[in-house]
C-alpha positions in Angstrom: 23.0 17.8 36.2 24.7 18.4 32.9 23.0 15.4 31.3 19.6 16.6 32.4 20.2 20.0 30.9 21.2 18.3 27.7 17.9 16.5 27.3 15.9 19.5 28.4 17.5 21.7 25.8 16.8 19.1 23.2 13.1 19.2 23.8 13.0 22.9 24.2 14.3 23.1 20.6 11.7 20.6 19.3 8.8 22.4 21.0 9.9 26.0 20.2 11.1 25.4 16.7 8.6 22.7 15.7 9.3 21.9 12.1 12.2 24.4 11.9 15.4 23.0 10.2 17.5 24.3 13.1 16.2 21.5 15.4 17.3 19.0 12.8 20.8 20.6 12.7 21.2 20.8 16.4 20.0 17.3 17.0 22.5 16.0 14.5 25.3 18.0 16.2 24.4 16.6 19.6 24.8 13.1 18.2 28.2 14.0 16.8 29.2 15.3 20.3 28.9 11.8 21.7 32.2 10.9 20.0 34.0 13.4 22.3 32.9 11.7 25.6 36.0 9.6 26.6 34.4 7.8 29.5 32.6 4.8 28.0 30.2 4.4 30.9 29.2 8.0 30.8 28.9 8.0 27.0 26.6 5.0 27.1 24.4 6.7 29.7 24.1 9.8 27.6 23.3 7.9 24.4 20.7 5.9 26.2 19.1 9.1 27.6 18.9 10.7 24.2 17.5 7.6 22.4 15.0 7.1 25.2 13.8 10.7 24.8 13.6 10.3 21.0 11.7 7.1 21.4 9.2 8.5 23.9 8.3 11.3 21.5 8.2 9.0 18.5 11.1 10.8 16.9 13.0 7.9 15.3 13.6 8.3 12.4 14.0 12.0 13.2 12.0 14.1 10.8 11.9 17.9 10.3 10.0 19.3 7.3 11.3 17.2 4.4 14.5 16.1 6.1 15.0 12.6 7.6 17.7 11.3 9.9 17.6 7.5 10.1 19.3 6.1 13.2 20.5 2.7 14.3 22.4 1.9 17.5 24.3 -1.4 17.6 27.6 -3.1 16.6 28.0 -3.9 13.0 30.6 -3.8 10.2 28.1 -1.9 8.0 24.6 -0.6 8.2 22.4 0.5 5.3 18.7 1.3 4.8 16.7 -0.5 2.1 13.2 0.4 1.1 10.8 2.1 -1.3 13.1 5.1 -1.6 15.8 3.0 -3.4 13.4 0.5 -5.0 14.6 -2.1 -2.5 18.1 -2.0 -4.1 17.1 -1.4 -7.7 17.8 2.3 -7.6 21.6 2.5 -7.2 21.6 6.3 -7.4 20.1 6.6 -4.0 22.9 6.6 -1.4 21.6 4.2 1.3 24.7 3.3 3.2 24.9 4.6 6.7 27.8 6.3 8.4 29.1 5.7 11.9 29.6 8.4 14.5 33.2 8.0 15.6 33.9 6.2 18.9 30.2 5.2 19.2 27.9 2.4 18.0 25.5 4.9 16.4 24.9 4.7 12.6 22.9 7.3 10.6 21.7 8.1 7.2 20.4 11.6 6.2 17.9 12.0 3.4 15.0 14.0 2.2 11.5 13.1 0.9 8.2 14.9 0.1 6.5 16.1 3.3 3.4 13.9 2.6 5.4 10.7 1.7 4.9 7.3 3.4 7.6 4.7 2.7 8.4 1.1 3.7 12.0 0.2 4.7 14.2 -2.2 6.6 17.7 -1.8 8.1 20.4 -4.1 6.7 23.2 -5.1 8.9 26.6 -6.3 7.5 25.1 -6.4 4.0 23.1 -9.5 4.8 20.7 -9.3 7.8 17.4 -7.5 7.2 15.8 -6.3 10.4 12.9 -4.0 11.4 13.9 -0.7 12.9 13.9 -1.5 16.6 13.3 2.2 17.5 10.3 2.7 15.2 6.8 1.5 16.3 5.2 2.0 12.9 5.0 -1.0 10.6 3.3 -1.8 7.3 2.8 -5.4 6.1 3.7 -6.1 2.5 4.6 -8.9 0.1 2.7 -11.5 -1.9 0.2 -13.5 0.2 0.6 -11.3 3.3 4.3 -11.5 3.6 5.8 -9.8 6.7 6.0 -6.3 8.1 8.3 -3.5 7.1 9.2 -0.5 9.1 7.3 2.6 8.0 8.5 6.1 7.5 5.7 8.6 8.0 6.4 12.1 6.8 4.7 15.0 8.7 1.9 15.6 6.2 1.0 12.0 5.6 -2.3 10.8 7.2 -3.9 7.4 7.3 -7.3 7.2 5.8 -10.0 7.2 8.5 -12.1 4.6 6.5 -9.5 2.0 7.5 -10.5 2.2 11.1 -13.1 -0.4 12.3 -16.1 1.1 13.9 -18.4 -0.5 16.5 -21.2 1.9 16.1 -22.2 0.9 12.6 -23.7 -2.3 11.0 -21.2 -4.7 9.6 -21.5 -6.7 6.4 -21.2 -10.5 6.2 -18.1 -12.2 4.8 -18.2 -15.7 3.4 -14.6 -17.0 3.4 -12.7 -19.4 1.2 -15.5 -20.7 -1.1 -14.2 -23.4 -3.4 -15.0 -23.7 -7.1 -13.8 -26.3 -9.6 -13.0 -24.6 -12.9 -13.2 -26.7 -16.0 -11.6 -24.0 -18.1 -8.5 -23.7 -15.8 -8.5 -27.3 -14.9 -8.0 -26.7 -11.2 -9.8 -25.6 -8.0 -9.9 -21.9 -7.1 -11.0 -20.1 -4.0 -12.9 -16.8 -3.4 -14.7 -14.9 -0.6 -17.8 -12.8 -0.8 -18.7 -9.6 1.1 -22.4 -8.7 1.3 -23.5 -5.4 3.0 -25.5 -5.4 6.3 -29.2 -5.9 5.5 -28.7 -6.9 1.9 -31.6 -9.3 2.0 -34.0 -6.3 1.7 -32.1 -4.3 -0.8 -32.9 -6.0 -4.0 -30.1 -6.6 -6.5 -26.7 -5.0 -5.8 -23.8 -3.6 -7.9 -20.6 -5.7 -7.6 -16.9 -5.4 -7.7 -14.5 -8.4 -8.4 -11.2 -8.1 -6.7 -8.0 -9.9 -7.7 -5.4 -10.8 -5.1 -8.5 -10.9 -2.9 -6.8 -12.5 0.1 -4.5 -9.5 0.3 -7.3 -6.9 -0.2 -9.2 -8.5 2.7 -6.3 -9.0 5.1 -6.6 -6.3 7.8 -2.8 -5.7 7.8 -2.9 -5.1 4.0 -6.1 -3.9 2.1 -8.6 -4.2 5.0 -11.2 -3.7 2.4 -14.2 -5.1 4.2 -13.7 -2.4 6.9 -13.6 0.3 4.2 -16.8 -1.1 2.6 -18.6 -1.1 6.0 -17.6 2.5 6.7 -18.4 3.9 3.3 -21.8 2.2 3.1 -22.7 3.3 6.7 -21.6 6.9 6.0 -23.7 6.8 2.8 -20.6 7.7 0.7 -21.3 4.8 -1.6 -24.4 2.7 -2.4 -24.5 -0.8 -0.9 -22.5 -3.2 -3.0 -21.3 -6.8 -3.0 -17.5 -7.6 -3.4 -16.1 -10.9 -4.6 -12.5 -11.5 -3.6 -10.7 -14.0 -5.8 -7.7 -15.7 -4.1 -4.8 -16.4 -6.3 -3.3 -18.9 -3.9 -3.8 -22.7 -4.5 -6.4 -23.9 -2.0 -4.6 -27.0 -1.0 -1.1 -25.4 -0.8 -1.5 -21.7 0.0 2.2 -21.0 -0.2 1.8 -21.5 -4.0 0.5 -18.2 -5.4 -0.5 -18.4 -9.1 -0.8 -14.7 -9.6 2.2 -14.4 -12.0 0.5 -16.9 -14.3 -3.2 -15.9 -13.8 -2.8 -12.2 -13.8 -0.5 -11.8 -16.9 -3.2 -11.0 -19.5 -4.2 -14.7 -19.4 -7.0 -15.4 -21.9 -8.0 -18.6 -20.1 -8.3 -16.7 -16.9 -10.5 -14.1 -18.5 -12.7 -16.9 -20.0 -12.9 -18.5 -16.5 -14.2 -15.2 -15.1 -16.7 -14.5 -17.9 -18.0 -18.1 -18.6 -17.8 -19.7 -15.1 -17.2 -17.4 -12.1 -19.5 -14.5 -12.8 -22.5 -16.8 -13.9 -21.9 -18.9 -10.7 -21.8 -15.8 -8.5 -24.8 -14.2 -10.0 -26.8 -17.4 -9.5 -25.9 -17.5 -5.8 -26.2 -13.8 -4.9 -28.6 -10.9 -5.7 -26.4 -9.0 -8.1 -27.2 -6.7 -11.0 -26.3 -8.5 -14.2 -25.2 -5.4 -16.1 -21.7 -4.3 -17.1 -22.4 -0.7 -15.9 -22.9 -2.0 -12.4 -19.9 -4.4 -12.4 -16.3 -3.5 -11.6 -13.0 -5.2 -11.6 -10.1 -4.1 -9.3 -6.5 -5.1 -8.9 -3.0 -3.9 -7.9 0.4 -4.4 -9.6 -0.1 -7.6 -11.7 -3.8 -7.4 -10.7 -3.9 -3.8 -12.1 -2.6 -5.2 -15.4 -5.1 -7.9 -15.6 -8.0 -5.7 -14.5 -7.2 -3.4 -17.3 -7.0 -6.3 -19.7 -10.3 -7.7 -18.5 -12.2 -4.4 -18.8 -10.9 -3.3 -22.2 -11.2 -6.8 -23.7 -14.7 -7.3 -22.4 -16.4 -3.9 -21.8 -19.7 -5.7 -22.2 -18.8 -7.5 -18.9 -16.9 -4.9 -16.9 -18.0 -1.3 -17.1 -15.7 -0.1 -14.4 -12.0 -0.8 -13.7 -9.8 0.0 -10.7 -6.1 0.0 -11.5 -3.6 0.3 -8.6 0.2 0.6 -9.4 -0.3 -1.5 -12.6 2.6 -3.7 -13.8 2.1 -2.5 -17.4 5.8 -3.1 -18.2 5.1 -6.9 -18.1 2.8 -6.7 -21.1 3.3 -3.3 -22.9 0.7 -4.4 -25.5 -1.9 -3.3 -23.0 -1.5 0.3 -24.2 -2.6 -0.6 -27.7 -5.6 -2.5 -26.3 -6.7 0.6 -24.5 -6.2 3.1 -27.4 -9.6 2.4 -29.0 -11.9 1.4 -26.2 -15.3 0.0 -27.3 -18.5 1.6 -26.2 -20.3 1.8 -23.9 -18.4 4.4 -22.0 -16.1 3.0 -19.3 -15.3 4.3 -15.8 -11.6 4.0 -14.9 -9.8 4.8 -11.6 -6.0 4.7 -11.6 -3.7 5.2 -8.6 0.1 5.2 -8.5 3.1 6.6 -6.8 6.3 8.4 -8.2 8.7 6.8 -5.7 9.9 3.7 -7.5 6.4 2.8 -8.2 4.6 2.8 -11.6 3.8 6.5 -12.2 5.6 6.4 -15.6 3.5 3.6 -16.9 0.3 5.0 -15.2 0.8 8.5 -16.7 1.2 7.0 -20.1 -2.1 5.2 -19.7 -3.7 8.4 -18.4 -2.8 10.2 -21.6 -4.3 7.4 -23.6 -7.5 7.5 -21.7 -7.6 11.3 -21.9 -7.8 11.0 -25.7 -10.6 8.4 -25.5 -14.2 8.5 -24.4 -13.5 7.0 -21.0 -14.5 8.6 -17.8 -11.3 8.4 -15.7 -9.9 9.5 -12.4 -6.1 9.6 -11.8 -4.3 9.9 -8.4 -0.7 9.9 -7.4 0.6 9.8 -3.9 4.2 10.2 -2.7 4.7 6.5 -1.9 6.2 3.3 -3.3 4.9 -0.1 -4.5 3.4 -1.0 -1.2 0.1 -1.9 0.5 0.6 1.2 2.6 0.0 3.1 -0.7 -2.9 1.0 -2.0 -5.0 0.6 1.1 -5.2 4.3 1.6 -6.8 4.8 -1.8 -9.4 2.0 -1.9 -12.1 4.3 -0.6 -11.4 6.8 -3.4 -11.8 4.1 -6.1 -15.0 2.8 -4.6 -16.5 6.4 -4.4 -15.5 7.0 -8.0 -17.6 4.0 -9.0 -20.4 3.7 -6.5 -21.0 7.2 -5.0 -24.6 7.9 -4.0 -25.9 10.5 -6.4 
């Protein structure tokens, strides 16, 4: 009977206090009380009841307002939490080592984040073994080429963009996958995919957007961009457009990703786009051959190269989407953008302040503010992750292609 009251009181506090910090304090105190239970069988039963209750209400990690209590239950010599919040180990100022509740196998870490933050993380056991949080059902895929999932911390005010949800009640565009092209300029074979909106045959010529890291932007667990396009076009938030997704992976060996070479302000890669790829695409598909109706988009290294492409050849790209750009790789990009050529360019930049690229992105924003560019700048409380980028794809598309 005592254990039943314990769980009942716990949920009364959650429901009555809601986001009140008192529920955070009392829950932490309850966890500490487990160390006082001397009977190991009874202690194990009580711990299991509490964790089952937390799990049922999706309360691990336990979050109240901006406060977070990470929890792990298991035997280990040490437990820590690694993720966006400490730059996956690069931010040594963030205390990520867990503490153990005496006489139990419960480990915890207390921290605080903005109420609208969303962050990737993993649990590290014994300083070597990275695992997903076994008590957290939320995951976000990340990493070059699709990678693998991370556990996901969702703070109370964070919401997933509704445009990422596939709909059965709307027309769906067509997607031609893995088209091969032999580049004379690059000296090797590349691969791309093409999205065309539903009913494009009767629409005349279409605006277009070229997307670097196209495999990742298309993958449902990452960018899920074809779903976003379907929804935005059906809802008449943007005009119908075509999207060309360039895959940085080697076609014959897709574990070999060439992005660090191709997307590092590579002049040959720009020449390939301008002299080979775009002419080929515009011969095959009904696209408007005008810079004002042609965009380039990329994230991280792709954000760097998209900026390089657009400001080097504004006669080719009149719009540029820049997500968490890796400007530190090539800081000369700032000088290139200080005196943009006419015609006026549309720029949409997104970034995050939690070990992402907000410092570099804000510097670029200031440069653009002093120029003739039309720009949009957005920051969200997230890290360098596809969970960040996927939620903002619709904003960029609306910036460029909104129906007037």
